[in-house]
Steps between C-alpha positions, in 0.01 A plus 500: 500500500890453519648196350773331732762443238748367759261232626404378159880462409574320812206240432621450149860447619370245745324306238802500267721356790238220564492416131873494476528272813243262349696476178823434667340225714342351190836507316677316789224232507529432137875487513521288811253251415471281175242244398594144400347305225236353733392830606664482849677824606867447545731732678787640300779378735785577268781303638505264801775420743615210274450667153256644259119407512428232243167458330520215254460142578863388433781496728699819481856450636646818658841576656622264789436661826734453815243251625523256213358492136148651518273505203184707495190288395183699444180417660301818384242296313483237772619243248640164613777370249414228250593157612859365458589196311638351819178568705431209736881392538582770747290616796528797725365541850472795734756386777500791752387766256182591687654514847865607473572843646846543337662428166750246649203282637281538207513208241306308238574141383543374153490124460567269206206254492577361151716198409791688353752745606411874424717815497339779679778758445344790296149442620315757703291521817232788475271647750144592433529873565364588155190294563377693802328839425607791737306811562664846446451856612271561206234248619624275213668156462839398373719193474856516620765339298570137615857393600663210349851369610720272280641179654877516439766246499613300808779301665450131561806450744497739788872532552614627849811660324256718293613358162178467320405380146173640366279318256124466419279381785373169382226332703480122470158325542382562851759772587406856595623844537420748787484844337577746781426864456779635704859413547699287745809548740855471388697413810703273563453391133414701212189366333396517122162642402362147433632155607386146549505374858681198611501269805759722672345846478320452839820600655465842365192542718706459803707818428174724537650726227262405221129541420353207325134481421382226522756360731722209382419151600765368733634206300855502614655159559455388867838527672425201728516269188861596425699170474792638693303566821581160621860621562375754740449472883139420625464852630577650161273249321211582719552879435532439125179295500312786671594743217204565257526528121660824394579605851827670589542400859795734557242785444169359618628281803827669594487410877487117423736539216766654714495199735613267217854397461704670222501196296124470513470874433701465180299213386169679542647831348604299187146373437272789599568781240387575158845475358569160664154373396563572152840343491346173620180487297530704180567187293198300630196451274253667741718807573262736296145552627327604184380839672630822372498859662465787257544841653353799305664757739216749478480762776107472520248219496396384170163331599192670649350359833171428318314510169839394341553298179857341488598412144786295351570592150724343238781683319251640243240608767267209462318400812633166653308499821328731751387514862238725642414597844 
């Protein structure tokens, strides 16, 4: 009987190729997946869009990104940080985090519920990305690195000239800060990344050039209460008293505004703008509202629509408060 040497060689070659492919696959599997201390398989992600993957339980600052100061806070072991010494003095609530569809409309709220003023500059808001296991292509699970964003300095007086003096954001008892994931508009007034609102900012809403979430309360002084209104004609007084708080009738009610006398028009113009409102009210004790807006200027949402844990951390990474949904 003849031996088919060619057939034997071909079979041996096929077996060797199969073994080689298996070894390559096994090597890739071992290199791509690593196991955490708790035995959960973690994908070796290398670096993220905002910096290197972090695995310890401490805050690891990295380079500032163009979207604000971002620090990677690990969640690989599904560990919630230890309690802060100021826990119970500040609270954090979910705001629009679960429902907002874009960064400029996504916000959470930090509130001072203590009886003393508290500096929140240098604190962090952190998502729960590191607490949610994610399946990968190897039928395993891994935990993504959580994102934490540092709260920076802010501007107390929102100057229409764009001359801003930055300082730490200090919340007095009962005051709050809306931490907005995205940015804000810059026309006609350039705005800082964080500022305290005042009783005149409602006029900025009338420009339709800014995105504020949540929207400002309209607390502008009522123009109809102006003491000089008594010097105006009856027609002018009737019109002025029909103007709502923070309304700019030259824009919103142009037809009726154009019917006014030139004297009445100037009277209304001089009292229905952000600049004029500031000039007449800045020195009053109730000028500031105690509500801050802090814009993180991130391009993407920070909070998940469900199964999220929103955390407020102190400067050392200690847990001050958290909100789950």
